[in-house]
N, C-alpha and C positions, 0 to 999 in steps of 0.2 A: 504494499499499499504506499509506503514511504517513496519508493521509486516512481510510482505512478504520480503522485503528488509533485514530485520534482519535474517530471517530464511534461505535464500538462501545460505549463506556461510556455515551455519551448515549443511544444506543438502548436499551440494557439499562435504564437508569433510566426512560425513557419507557415502556417495557413493564411494568415493576414498578409504576409509578405507577397503572396501571389495575387492579391486583390488590388494592387495599385499599379499605376502605369510607371514607366521608367522615370517619369518626372514627379512622381510622388502623389499624383492625383488619383482618387478612387477609380477603379476599373469600371468603365461603362457597362451597363446591362447588355449590351448587344455583342460584347466580345465572346467568341466561340459559338455564337448563334448565327445561322444563316439569314442574311437579309435579302429579300427579293426587291430588286429595284427595277422600276418601269420607267424607261425614258423614252422619247419620240423614236429612238432607233430600235427598241425592243426591250425585252426583259432580261436582265442578268442577275446572278446571285453572287453576293459578296459574303466572304468568311474572314473575319478578322481574328488574327491569333494574338494571345497575350504578348508575344514577343515583338509586336509591332509590325509584323508582315500581314499582308492582305492577299487573298486570292479572289480574282473576279472571274466567273464563268459565264460565257456569252456564245451562243451557236456553237456549242460543242467545243470551244477553245477555252484555255485557261491563262489568264495574265496574272503576273505576281507584281506586287508593288509594296509600299511602306504606308503606315497609317499612324497618326498621332492624334491625341484629343487634349486640348487645353483651351481654356477660356471659353468653354461651351461651343467649341467648334471642333468637328471631325475632319482632319485634313488627310488627303490621300496625294501619294507622290507615285507617279507612274513613269517608267522609263528613265528614272533618275532625275529628271528635270521638270516635267509637267506636274504641277500642284494645284489642287482645288479644294476649297474648304467649304463645308456645309454646317450650318447652325444646328446645334442639338441643345435646345432649351428645355425640353421635357422628355422623360424617358420614353423610348418605344414601348409599346405593349404588344405582347404576342398576338398575332392575327389582325391588329388594328393597322390601317394604312394612313400614313402621314404624307402630306406633299410639302417638299422643301426646296429651296432655291439656293444655289451655290454662289460664292463670290464672283464667279464668271457668268453668272445669270442662267445657268442651266436649271431647269425644273424636273424633278423626278418625284415619283411616288414610291414610298418606301414600307414594306411590311416585313416585320420581324417574325420568322417562322418558329 
């Protein structure tokens, strides 16, 4: 019992360490959950990983990039140079569709699966 009591705080810290972004902000609710993104060009699926990588699947193809979250914005970097940020003022809810506009003027409908 004594060993268990000593290990519980360590286990709690280790579990919580995985719940923050590299910048120390809380991990957004959509990390690790597929996002269906409907744009004028079609529907894609995004999967954001806790390590800051993102996969986009569109028309049977997969593209990799980076993501970060700060100041209420989700920003994606594709191909090393193209960066686009999207406001995220309220949590996504599973099954609910939200319409958002990027800092580049693109409008999409996002549904967390």
